[in-house]
N, C-alpha and C positions, 0 to 999 in steps of 0.2 A: 465534533459533536458526539454526545453520548449515544450508545447503542442499547436498545432494549427490545425484548420480545419474548416469544416462547417457542419451544420445540416440543413435538410429541414423541415420546420415547416409551415403548412398551406399555406399561399400565397407567401412565399419566403424563402430564405436561411438566416441562422444566421451564420456569420463568427465569430470565437472566437480565442483568443490567451491567453494562460496561461503561465506566465513567472516568473522567479526568485522564483521557488519553493524551499522552505527551510523547513526542519524538525526542528521544534523548541524544541520539547520535546518528549521523548519516556519513557514509564514506563513499567517495567516487574515485576509486584507484585508477580507472581507465575510462577515458572519454575521447571521442574524436568527432570532428565535423568535416564533411566533405561536400563538394558541390556536385550536383547532378545536372549535367547540361540539358537545358530545355525544360527542366522540372523545378529545381529548387535546391534545397539543402537536406542532407541526411545527417542525423545525429545518432551516434551509437555510444551508449554508456554501458560498460561491462563490469561485472563483479561488484556491484553495489551491495552494501550492507546497511541495515537499519536496526536500531535498538529502540523499542517502544515500551513505555511504562504505563500501567493503568490500574484502576480499581475495578473489582468485579464483585457481584453477588449473584447467587442462584437460590431458587426456592422450588421445592417439590412438595407433594403432599406428605412426604416422609421426613424431610430434613431441609435445613437452609444453611448456607455458608456464605462467608464474605472474606475478601482478602485483597492482596495486591498481586500483580503479575508483571513479568518482564518477558517480552517477546523479542527474539533475535531472528531476523530474516537476513539470509545471506545468499550469495550467488544469484543476484538479481541482474537481469540483462534487459535493456530498453533500446529499441530501435524506433526512431521517429523520422518521418519524411515530411518536410514542409514545402509547400509550393510558394513561389515568390513572384506572382504576376505583377505587372505595372498597370496602375489605373490610368484613366484618360487624362489625368493631370500630371502624370509622370511620377507619381508616388509608388513606391514598392509596398505591396501588401504581403502579409505573411499569414498562411493558413495551414493548419495541420491536416495533412492528406492521409497519413496512416501512422499507426502506433502499435507496436507489439512489445509485450512485457512478459518475461518468464522469471520464475523464482525457483531456486534450487532447494534450499534448506530452511525450515522454520523450526525453531526451538522455543517452547513455551515453558516457563517456570511459574508455577502457581504457589503462592503462599497464602494459606487460609487457616481458619481455626480448626477444621477437621483434619 
């Protein structure tokens, strides 16, 4: 979905709109799944990288600008734990118990008229 809103900076507000957000590339160079006895499954994904493309525009009382942007996110690590109980009919259920995500580097390239 598109993102829009405003932020207050110094002497005025900055209105922004981010649209046409597209994930161009995702890389999962390291992933592992392990069983946790009595609990369920642990999923660890390491060193993920994403490339995201989007349009943007900003407007203040002084100027406005519009353009495209590429966002590179790297060194993302995700750890998720899923519980796997069995219901009364013998079917295994899967439920997310915990999830932790960290990201290392974010590089944003803005291309605009100004």
